C-alpha positions as CSV (number, residue, x, y, z in Angstrom):
1,M,149.2,37.7,58.3
2,I,145.8,38.1,59.8
3,S,143.5,35.1,59.9
4,L,140.2,35.2,58.0
5,R,138.3,34.9,61.3
6,S,140.1,37.9,62.7
7,W,139.4,39.9,59.6
8,R,135.7,39.0,59.6
9,T,135.5,39.9,63.3
10,T,137.2,43.3,62.7
11,D,135.1,44.0,59.7
12,S,131.9,43.1,61.5
13,V,132.6,45.1,64.7
14,L,134.3,48.1,63.1
15,F,132.3,48.6,59.9
16,G,129.1,46.9,61.0
17,D,128.9,48.6,64.4
18,V,131.3,51.4,65.1
19,W,131.1,53.2,61.8
20,E,127.3,52.9,61.9
21,R,126.8,54.7,65.2
22,S,124.9,58.0,65.0
23,E,127.0,60.0,67.5
24,L,129.5,60.9,64.7
25,S,128.9,61.3,61.0
26,K,130.8,59.0,58.7
27,R,132.5,62.1,57.4
28,D,133.7,63.0,60.9
29,R,134.8,59.4,61.5
30,S,136.8,59.5,58.3
31,L,138.6,62.7,59.4
32,A,139.5,61.2,62.7
33,T,140.6,58.0,61.2
34,V,142.8,59.6,58.6
35,A,144.3,61.9,61.2
36,A,145.2,58.9,63.4
37,L,146.6,56.9,60.5
38,V,148.8,59.8,59.4
39,A,150.0,60.4,63.0
40,L,150.8,56.7,63.5
41,N,152.4,56.4,60.0
42,R,150.1,53.5,58.9
43,P,150.3,53.9,55.0
44,D,148.7,50.5,54.2
45,Q,145.5,51.3,56.1
46,L,145.6,55.0,55.0
47,R,145.4,54.2,51.3
48,F,142.0,52.7,51.9
49,H,140.8,55.4,54.3
50,L,141.7,58.3,52.1
51,N,139.5,56.9,49.4
52,F,136.8,56.0,52.0
53,A,136.9,59.6,53.3
54,V,136.2,61.0,49.9
55,Q,133.2,58.5,49.6
56,N,132.1,59.9,53.0
57,G,132.0,63.5,51.8
58,V,135.5,64.7,52.6
59,K,137.0,66.8,49.8
60,K,140.5,65.9,48.6
61,E,141.6,69.5,49.3
62,E,140.4,69.1,52.9
63,L,142.5,65.9,53.2
64,V,145.6,67.7,51.8
65,E,145.1,70.6,54.3
66,M,144.6,68.3,57.2
67,I,147.8,66.3,56.4
68,T,149.7,69.6,56.1
69,H,148.4,70.7,59.4
70,L,149.3,67.3,61.0
71,A,152.8,67.6,59.7
72,F,153.5,70.0,62.5
73,Y,151.9,67.9,65.2
74,S,152.6,64.3,64.2
75,G,156.0,64.7,62.6
76,W,157.1,65.8,59.2
77,P,158.1,62.2,57.9
78,N,154.7,60.8,58.9
79,A,152.8,63.5,57.1
80,M,155.0,63.7,54.0
81,S,154.8,60.1,53.1
82,D,153.3,59.7,49.6
83,H,149.7,59.2,50.7
84,F,148.0,60.0,47.5
85,N,149.5,57.4,45.2
């Protein structure tokens, strides 16, 4: 279990700094994040980031296509997990 202090530090640095940098749009950051989480088979974090990606302008159809594409690069089991429930 993560401590409250660790969570606050992560939240502050990641969402307060990294996600706010102008070199990449939030949409592009969401695409990169979802791709990494699918490739690493991290379903707990992925649930949040799939919804966050939609909030950041990524269409659900784009996410489905990206996950299909990743199936051939990150492994079929990682990509075929039930990400949309």
